[in-house]
C-alpha positions in Angstrom: -24.7 8.1 -106.5 -23.1 5.3 -107.6 -19.9 6.2 -105.9 -21.1 6.9 -102.6 -23.0 3.8 -102.8 -20.2 1.8 -103.5 -18.2 3.9 -100.3 -20.7 2.7 -97.9 -20.3 -0.7 -98.9 -16.9 -0.8 -98.5 -17.5 0.8 -95.5 -19.3 -2.0 -94.3 -17.1 -4.5 -95.7 -14.6 -2.9 -93.7 -16.5 -3.3 -90.7 -17.4 -6.8 -90.8 -13.7 -7.3 -91.5 -12.7 -6.1 -88.4 -15.6 -7.7 -86.2 -14.4 -11.0 -88.0 -11.1 -10.5 -87.2 -11.5 -9.3 -83.1 -13.3 -12.1 -83.0 -11.0 -14.6 -83.6 -8.2 -12.7 -81.7 -10.5 -13.4 -79.0 -11.4 -17.4 -79.8 -7.7 -17.4 -80.1 -6.9 -16.0 -76.7 -9.1 -18.1 -75.0 -8.2 -21.3 -76.3 -4.5 -20.4 -75.2 -3.0 -21.0 -71.7 -3.5 -17.7 -70.9 -6.9 -17.6 -71.9 -7.5 -20.9 -69.7 -6.2 -19.5 -66.9 -8.6 -16.2 -67.4 -11.6 -18.8 -67.5 -10.7 -20.6 -64.7 -10.1 -17.0 -62.5 -13.6 -15.7 -63.5 -15.2 -19.4 -62.5 -13.1 -18.8 -59.3 -14.6 -15.6 -58.6 -18.2 -16.6 -59.2 -18.2 -19.4 -57.3 -16.9 -17.5 -54.3 -19.1 -15.0 -55.1 -22.2 -17.1 -55.0 -20.9 -19.1 -52.2 -20.8 -15.1 -50.1 -24.3 -14.6 -51.2 -25.4 -18.2 -50.3 -23.9 -17.7 -46.4 -24.8 -13.8 -46.1 -28.5 -15.2 -46.8 -28.4 -18.2 -45.1 -30.1 -19.9 -47.5 -27.3 -23.1 -47.3 -27.8 -25.6 -44.6 -24.2 -26.1 -44.0 -24.1 -22.4 -43.7 -26.3 -22.6 -41.2 -25.4 -25.3 -39.3 -22.1 -24.1 -39.1 -23.0 -20.9 -38.0 -24.6 -22.6 -34.8 -22.1 -24.2 -34.2 -19.9 -20.9 -33.9 -22.7 -19.4 -32.0 -22.8 -22.5 -29.2 -18.9 -22.5 -29.4 -18.9 -19.0 -28.4 -21.6 -19.7 -25.7 -19.4 -22.2 -24.0 -15.8 -20.4 -24.3 -17.9 -17.3 -22.3 -19.3 -19.8 -20.2 -16.0 -21.1 -19.3 -14.5 -17.8 -19.3 -17.1 -16.5 -16.6 -16.4 -19.4 -14.6 -12.5 -18.7 -14.7 -13.2 -15.4 -13.6 -15.2 -16.1 -10.9 -12.5 -18.6 -9.8 -9.6 -15.9 -9.9 -12.0 -13.8 -7.7 -12.3 -16.3 -5.4 -8.8 -17.1 -5.0 -8.2 -13.6 -4.9 -10.3 -13.5 -1.6 -9.0 -16.5 -0.3 -5.1 -14.5 -1.0 -6.2 -11.5 0.7 -7.8 -13.1 3.5 -4.7 -15.4 4.2 -2.9 -11.8 3.4 -4.7 -10.8 6.4 -4.2 -13.4 8.8 -1.0 -13.5 8.4 -0.4 -9.8 9.0 -2.5 -10.3 12.2 0.0 -13.2 13.1 3.3 -11.6 12.4 1.7 -8.1 14.3 0.8 -11.2 17.5 4.2 -12.8 17.1 6.0 -9.0 16.7 4.3 -8.0 20.0 5.1 -11.5 21.8 8.5 -10.7 21.1 8.7 -7.2 22.3 6.9 -8.6 25.6 9.8 -11.2 25.8 12.3 -8.4 25.3 10.8 -6.7 27.9 10.5 -9.2 30.2 14.5 -10.1 29.4 15.6 -6.7 30.1 13.6 -6.5 33.3 14.8 -9.8 34.8 18.6 -8.6 33.4 17.9 -5.1 35.4 16.3 -6.9 39.0 19.6 -9.2 38.7 22.1 -6.7 38.4 20.0 -4.2 40.8 19.9 -7.7 43.1 24.1 -8.0 42.5 25.0 -4.6 43.5 22.8 -4.5 46.4 23.5 -7.8 47.9 26.8 -6.5 49.3 25.6 -3.4 51.2 22.7 -6.2 52.9 25.2 -8.4 53.9 28.1 -5.6 55.2 25.1 -3.4 56.8 22.2 -3.3 58.3 20.2 -3.3 54.9 16.9 -5.1 55.3 15.4 -7.4 53.3 12.6 -4.8 52.1 15.0 -2.9 51.3 16.7 -5.3 49.1 13.2 -6.3 47.4 13.0 -2.2 47.1 16.5 -2.5 45.0 15.6 -5.4 43.2 11.8 -4.0 42.1 13.0 -0.3 41.5 16.3 -1.8 39.2 13.5 -4.4 36.9 11.1 -0.4 35.9 14.3 1.2 35.3 15.3 -1.5 33.0 12.2 -1.4 31.2 12.0 2.5 31.2 15.5 2.7 29.9 14.9 0.2 27.2 12.3 2.5 25.6 13.9 5.4 26.6 17.3 5.0 24.5 15.9 3.2 21.6 15.2 6.6 19.0 18.8 7.9 19.9 20.8 4.8 21.0 23.7 7.5 20.8 23.3 10.1 23.2 25.1 9.5 26.2 23.0 12.6 28.0 19.9 11.0 27.3 21.4 7.8 29.4 22.5 9.8 32.0 19.6 11.8 32.0 17.4 8.6 33.0 19.9 7.4 35.4 19.5 10.8 37.1 16.1 11.4 37.4 15.6 7.4 38.2 18.0 7.6 41.3 17.0 11.2 42.4 13.6 10.3 42.6 14.5 7.0 44.9 17.1 9.2 46.9 14.6 12.1 47.8 12.1 9.3 48.8 12.7 9.2 52.3 13.5 13.1 52.9 10.6 14.8 54.5 9.9 11.7 56.6 8.1 13.5 59.7 7.5 17.1 57.6 5.2 18.3 60.6 6.3 19.3 64.2 4.3 18.8 67.1 1.0 20.1 67.3 0.7 19.6 63.5 2.4 22.9 62.7 4.7 23.4 59.7 8.0 23.5 60.6 10.5 25.9 59.5 12.9 26.0 56.1 15.6 26.0 58.0 14.9 23.1 60.2 13.1 20.9 57.1 16.5 21.5 55.4 18.8 20.7 57.7 16.7 17.5 58.2 17.2 16.8 54.4 20.7 18.0 54.2 22.1 14.7 56.4 24.6 12.6 55.7 22.0 9.6 56.1 20.4 11.3 53.0 23.3 11.9 50.8 24.5 8.4 51.0 21.1 7.6 50.1 20.7 9.5 47.1 24.3 8.4 46.0 23.7 4.7 46.7 20.6 5.3 44.2 22.5 6.6 41.9 25.0 4.0 41.8 22.5 1.4 41.8 20.9 2.6 38.3 24.2 3.7 37.0 25.4 -0.1 37.4 21.9 -1.4 36.3 22.5 1.1 33.2 25.7 -0.4 32.4 24.9 -4.3 32.6 21.8 -3.3 29.9 24.6 -1.8 27.4 26.6 -4.6 27.7 23.7 -7.0 27.1 22.6 -4.4 24.1 26.5 -4.4 22.7 26.5 -8.1 23.2 23.5 -9.2 21.4 21.6 -10.5 24.8 19.2 -7.7 24.7 17.5 -5.9 22.3 16.0 -2.3 22.4 12.3 -1.8 21.6 11.5 -2.6 18.0 14.6 -4.4 17.5 13.4 -7.9 19.0 11.9 -9.4 15.8 
């Protein structure tokens, strides 16, 4: 028993010695430079936690004032942003309106340019037709009405020719076809005059062909073909030199 009591007292003294040694080591650590840094870091953590709790709970007047200031700045920023967006939308509408007006103006200018080019072609065709017909007028019994008819027909031919050959400038058959169509239409217009015989009865086909196939009618057809061929050549010369422009290229 005595031995057991001695052992218990020895163990108690040993534990107390360990506790004293640990406390002494802790005190030495806290007094050292490392311990001071550790203590400062713990104090900072405690202060930051307290500040965080104060901000979250709204218990600090400074935090409440800061929150109100931030909210006010947010509201002002949103209001300013909304105003800027409205200005942008207004500017976009104005730009669209200006673009639309520019498009309309451009279309009107292009249309006016096309009209001007058509007028130039008509004037050039009329001048070419008058130049071709004037010698005939001076050398024969060509009356003034025939000269006016040649000039008007040449102007109409020039307008039609400009539109017809625009999409296929290199197609000589198309150009010749336009000349042939106008020449035959004008040349054969005089055929059939006096198409009814005595008493209003129809004349025989032979008589009609005989009256149509005359030297005068052939000469009139040939004259018409030469007239429009001359006007076509004058227009082609104007197109090549840039004095005249095809349809869609007058801008």
